[in-house]
N, C-alpha and C positions, 0 to 999 in steps of 0.2 A: 802760211798765212796763220795768223791766233785765231784762236777761238771765236765763234759769232758773239757777240754782246745777248744776242739771244740762249745762248748756249746755258742747260739749266748749272753749271757750277758756275759759269761766269754772273748770270743773271740773280744768282743768291735761293735758289730752289734745292740745290745739293750741296751746297758750299762747305754748310756744316753737318751735311750727314752722318750720323757714327761711321758709315763705312769709307767714307772719303777720309774723314777723321784720321780713321785710326790708320788705313793704310798710308797716312800721310805722319806716321807716327807721332800723333795725338788722341788724348784720353775721350772718351766721350761717355755720356751720362749713363750707359751700358753698352756691353762689348754687343760688337754688333753680330750678327750671325746671317749667312745664307751656305746652299748646301748645291755644293758641283752636281749637275744632273737633274737640277730640282724642278725643272720645266719638262713634265711629263714623266714618262716610264711607268712612277708609282701613281700617278692620279688616276681616276675611273674615269673624270672628267675629259684627261686625255685622250684615253684610248676609247671613249666613246667617238670623238671630235675627227680621231686619227683613223679609225676602222677601214679598213681597206684600202686607204691610199698611199701612195707613195711619198715615203720619208723626203726624199730631196727636194720633191715639187712640192711639198707643204714648207721648207724650207723658203721657197721662193711665192709663198703667196703670201702679201704683206698683212691682209686681215687673220689669216692662221696663224702665221707668227705672235700677231700682236697677242690674240688670244692666248695660245698655249703660253706665252711668256707672261703672263699678267696671272693664271691660274693660281701658281704657287705663292705669291705676291697674295692671291686675295684668300687663299684656305691656311696659310701659313703665319702670315703678317711676318715673313724676312725681310732684312735689314736692306735688302738688293733682288734687284729682275738681272738676269742675264739671258741674254738673247738666244731663242731658240734656236737652233740653227745645227751644221755639221761642217768638220773641220775641211771635208772636200769639197766643200760650196766655190771656194773662189775656183779652186781646182775646176773644177765643173763650170763654171761661169768661163772661166779661161779656154774653153772647149774640148776639154779632155773627158772620155768616153768612159764614165763610172755609175755606178749604180749602188744601191745599196740591199744589199739580200737577206731579207729577213731571217734571222738567227745566226748570219755570220758577218755582217758589215759590212762595207766599201768594198767592192771588185770592179778592179779595172778591167777593161776588153784587151785593152792591151799595153802592159807591162812595160815597163823604161829601163832598159838592162843593158843598153850600150851609149855609145859616147852619140853615135848619128841618133839612135832615141831622144837623147837630153836635146841635141840642137833641133828638134823637128815637135819641140814643144811650142802651143800656141801662145801668144802674148794676149795679155788680160786687157780689155776693152775697159776702159773705166765706165764706163756709160752701161755693161752688163751689169753692173754693181746696183744699179737702178731700186731693184725691188726690196736689197737690203737697207737703202738709206730711205726708202718710204717706210718700211717696216720698225724702222728705228726712230721717225717721228712721229707716227703714231703712236708707239709706246711712250716715249717722253711726254707727249701731250696727256696721256693716260695716268702717267704715274705719279706726276706731281712734285713732290719732294722726295719721292725713293730712286736711289740711283739704279741707271743701269748700267751694267758689267756689259763690254765690247769683248767679242775672244775671239781666239786664231789657234790655231795648231803651228806650235813650232816645224821647224822647216826638215829637222830631222826625223819628226812624225809622218808628217804629211811625204816626204820622201820615202819612208819606208813601206809605205801601203802602195806608192807608186809602182817600187820596183820589186815586191812580192806579190804586185797584182791580187793583194788582199789583205786579209788580219795575220799574222804572224804572231808564234811565241818568242821566237828569238833573234826574228829580221837579219836573217843568215843571210839570203840574198843580197840585201841593201850591204851590211857588213861587209861581203866581200866585193861588192864593186868597190865598197870605201877604198878598199886596198890595193885590188886590181885594177883600177884607174881612176886615180886620184882626182884628175883633174878635171872627167865627166861626174866625179862625184860632186865637186865642188861646184860646176856649172850646174847640177840637177838642185843642189841645195841651195845656190844663188836666184836660181826660177822661183822654188818654192816660198825663199824667205819673200821674193816680191811680191806675188800672189798673194800670200798671208799679209803680210804689211798693208797692200792695198786694201784687202777686205776691213784688217782693221781700224785704217783711218777711214776708211768710208763709216763706219760706227760712230767712231770718235767725233768726225765732224758734224754728222747729225743730232748728237746728243748725247751719246753716251758721257758716264761721268768717270768711269775706270775702266782700266781692259786689262785682261789676263791672257797670258800666252800660256798654254798645255804643249808641255811635252813628254807624251805619254807612253815612248817607248827609250827614254834615256837610260833607264836601270837596264839594257842591256848592253850599253857600252862603260868600257873601261873610264876612269878618270883623265888618263890622257890621252883616248881616245877623243872622246868629247872635248876634252879642250883644245886639242890642235886640228882636230876636224870637223867640228860642228858648231862651235860656243860661238864662232865669230858671225855666224849665218842668223842665231838666233839675235843674236844683238841687233842685226839688220833688221829682222823683225820689229823689234821695241825700235829700230830708228826712223820706222817708218812713222811713227808720232811726234817725231822733234816737233818743237814748235807749237804744241798742244797740250796744256798744261794740266791733263789729266793723270793718278795716280795709275802706274804699272805693277801688275805682279806677274811675277813666274812659277807655274807651278811644273812639278817635273815627277811623274811616278818613278817610286825606284833610285831618286836622284840623291840618298846620304852620302853617295862617294864624291858628287860636286856642290854639297849646300854651298861649302863655305865660298863656292866659284858663283852663286847664281847671282848677288848681287853685282857681278861685273857685269851683267847684261843690257844695262839701262832700266832694271826694274825696280820701284821704292819698296817694294814690300816681297817677302818670298812664301811660297805654299809649301806645306810640310804633308808628306806622306805619314799615313798609321805609325810607316818604323819605328820613327826618330821623335823620341818623346820633346814636348816643345819647349824644355828647358834645356835640354840638351842641345836643341836648335838654337837656342839664344845664346850660347857659348861659343858655336859654330858660328854664327852670322851675328856678334854683338851690335846692336845701337837699332838691328832691323826689325821694324816690323814685321809679325809672322800672320799667316795662316792656316789653320787644320785645329785639330789634326784628327778628329772621332774616328774609329776604325769603322770601315761600314759594316762590317759583318757582327758587331752590337747592336745595330738597329731591330736584332730578330728575337732579341735578348729579352728577360723580364724588366718592365719599366726598370725596378730597383737598380738591377745591372746595367743600364744605359745612364740611369742621374748619376749613380755615382764615376762613371767611367766619364760623362760631361763634364761634372764638378771638377774631375783632376786634370782633363785637358783643360778646363779655365786657370787652374791654381798654377799650372805648369804654365802656361801661356803670360801667367804676371812676370814672366822673368823678360820679358820682352817691353820694346817701349810702348806697345801696342799689340793686341790679339784680335784680328778676326776669326770668333768659331767657323769650320765649315768640317766636312767629312776628308778623310784622307783620300781618298777617292771619290766615284760617284755613288747616287742614291742607287741601290740596287733595287731592279723591277718589282721586288717581291713585298718591297715595304711596305708595311701598314701607314699611310700617311698620316695618321693619327700621334706617330709615334714622332716626327718630324715636326708637327705644329706643338707636343708639349716639350720636344728640347727647346725650341724658341720661346715658348714662355720661361722654361726655367732657367735659360740665359738672362734671357730681357728680366728676368725677378731679381738675380743678381745685385741688378745696379750698376754705380762704376765700378771698374777696374779698381783695384790697390793701386797707390802712384809707386813707379816703380823708379829705382835710384837711376838717374840720366850714366847711360852707359855711351862711349864714342863709337861711333861707328868705324870698322875695321880699313886701311885704308885699302887702295885700290889702283892698279895701275893702270896705264891707257889701253892695253892690247886685251881683249879677252881672251886670244890663245893664250893667253901669257899669263892668266889670270886678271888680266886688268879691263877699262869699263868704258868700252868704245862702241859705239853704233856703226 
């Protein structure tokens, strides 16, 4: 089904929002800016609201999700909200036992490490997504002309957590399963793509005006391994949005080696971490809108250093047809929120980006595993 006529990107509320325009490769009155992990973390009002509460349960409380998602929009004046949630929420809603351990992250009671473990994974019931849908409806009603970004974790990132049983520096067990039992690995990623895609689609159907897939651990894979064993599953996650006309973004941490393949996944824009300058990224993926890539480490530096760095990122971003300014990863929890507000003001004060010479998009074949574009 297409988007409903009451969807913000259809009824005109967000159709020409700077963020939506930029993701579609169009210039706007200013470079749009938002921050990954902007909802919470560094905000005192977030910490006060969340004090003593369970993270995953907070993500399933529509009223709390709405309030936390809106907090950075009110405080910073960013050009988009992103749903307050966690990438393991669709896994939890499917019935898998997972919790967020403070100071560690998602921890699974029973790691998935064999073909039998994969076969025993439950099916996500669409009705379980009801609190997510309700949260998005509440948010869209409050946001007006400010777009809401839907998000989901990429299959490899979800699978890594599930196999490792929690966070890992090198995803060693996950990579071992990939090599020792390719069929079980493929089945696990297909399951992850299914729940992540359903999670993403529910957000968009209820009113999100864009969608981003986070590939947090892609940097632990070689280019060939990602291309042959992972890419087509990530494309399936994006494919869950087929028929829903919202712009889509892929962000991979440590993804320099596969940056040129990112457009083959079905995304409309490419997120870039802090390691690859945007003008270099624009040469790697010519003709594609870019998102990024302020180094999160600079947020703790003196303002003159922050300002110079942000202006340099903006300058380099003009090499792309359009640019959404963001961090090259998430907001560190210790960040002074005032710095984020000043960055938004600085970016907006620069006005409309300079017109860039049109560049043809690089061609892509039909198979993501071979560098093509198919969901």
